[in-house]
N, C-alpha and C positions, 0 to 999 in steps of 0.2 A: 521751555522746550514744548514740542507738540505731544499729542497723545500717541504713544507707541503701541497701544492696545489694538486688538482685532475685534471687530464687532461681527457676530454671526447670529443670524436668526433663521428659524426653520423655513420661513417663506423664501428667503434668499437662497437657501440650499436647494429647495424644490425648484425655484426658477432656474438655477444653474443646471439642474438636471434637464429641465425642459429645453434649455438652450443647446445642451449637448445632443439631444434628440433632433433638434432643428438642424444642427450641423450634419448629422448623419443623413437626414432627408436631403439636404442640399448636395451632399456628395453623390447620392444616388441619382438625383435629378440631373446633375452635370454629367454623370456617366451615361445616362440614358440619351442625353442630347448628343454627346460626342460619338456614341456607338453607331448612330445613324449616319454619320458622315464618313465617306470612304476616304482614306488617307493612303492612297497607293501611288503608283507611278514609278515603281522600281523597275529597272531594266531586266531583272531576272526573278525567278521564283524564290531564290535564296533570300533576297532582300525582304520579300513579302513574308516569308516564314519567320525571319528574324524579328520583324516588326510584330507579327502575331504573337511570338513568344514573349516579347517585352510587354505588349499590351495585356496578354493573359496574366503575366506576373503582376502587373499593375492592378488588374481587376481583382486578383486574389487578395492583394494588400488592401484595396479599397473595401472589399467585402468584410475583411477582418477588422478594419478600422471602424466601419459602421456597426459591426456587432459589438465591439468594445465600447463605443460611444453610447450605444443603447443600454448596455449593461450598466455603465456608469450613470446614465440617466435614471434608470430604475433604482439603483442604490442611493442616488442623491434624493430622489422622491421619498424613499423609505426613511432615509436619515433625517430629512426635513420634518417628517411626521413625528419621528421619535424625539427630535429636538424640541418640537413644540410641546409634546406630551411631558417631557422632562422639565421644560420651563414652567409649565403649569403646576406640576407637582412641587417644584422647589418654591415657587411663589406661594402656594398654599401653606407650606411648612413655615416659611418666614413670617406669614401673617398669623400663625398660630393655629392653622387648620390641620387636618390629618389626611 
């Protein structure tokens, strides 16, 4: 059978954090591009107001998602550094150091 274990290293955790930050940046870039495009053509103001309400809700969710992704990025970067430090300490102990 194959190896069922999981391999984790501090640099991989930190890279995951960086990727989460990149995703948040991409969401903001996409929102900036689409906010410049007018998507109207409704025969009444009611349709436009409904669209504005939906887009406003979507924007609030996007902002929250970006905030969460960046918080996860920061946590992953911190965890990656802690993981590396722990690996170094365990390695020293196994080699007989203190």
